[in-house]
N, C-alpha and C positions, 0 to 999 in steps of 0.2 A: 658522506665521512668514510676518509680515507682511510685507509689499514692504520698510517704511524701514530693520528686522529683516536682512533678508537682506541690505540696503544695505551696511550699516554691517558686518555679519559679514566680507562680502566682500572692502573696503576694509578692514578690518583687520587681514585673512588676507595684502592683497596687500600692505602697508606691514611688515605682520610678513617676510612673507617676503623680501621684494624689500629691508628692510634689512638682512636674514641671507647674501642672496647679496649684497651689494657689501662686511658687514666680511669673508665667508671668502674670495669669490674675486676680486668685478672689484667700485671702485668706480664704474662705469658700470650697475650695478644702482639705483644712486641714483638714477640720471634717474628710472625706474620709480617708487621713494616718491615725487618733485614732480611726478609727470604725476599717481599718485592725488589729491595733496592740490591740484592744481590743477585737477581732475574734478571733485572733492567742492566746490570753492572755489565752482565759474559755476555746479556745480547747485542753490547756496544762491539763487543768485542772479535765476535765471534759473528754476528748478524745474527742469529742464530735465537728463534721469539715463538713460544709454544701459544701466546696469544694470539701473535701475529697469523699462524699459521689455521686457526682456528676464525679467525674473523677474515681473512680469505676463501676457507669453505662453503663460512656465513655466505659467500658473496659481494664483503664488500671490494672496492677495488685499491689498487694504487696509485699514489698521486701522480702519475702520467698515464696509468692502465686506462682501459675504456669499460672499466667493468665498474660501477657505483662514480660514477665522476660525474651524479648532481644532475641539479636539475635541469641546467643546460645543456644539456645533451639532444643534439641532433636539433640545437635554433640555430637559425640562419638571421644574419643581417642586413636590415631591412634600408637595404642600399641602391 
């Protein structure tokens, strides 16, 4: 899994979770949904994403990087 896909999965989980909490428990949880949306918007313009920095420190790699490249790392073609 790359950093980009991990950030998308985390954001989607937070949005769906906060929507469910807002619907079933208290409307104040919708503010968390707005926070996630604002963070996604600012990261699109600035390139700064706290979640991406955390995932990189945990060892996930970028799409073109060597770290976390997936199961095909080091595999050779049988030609």
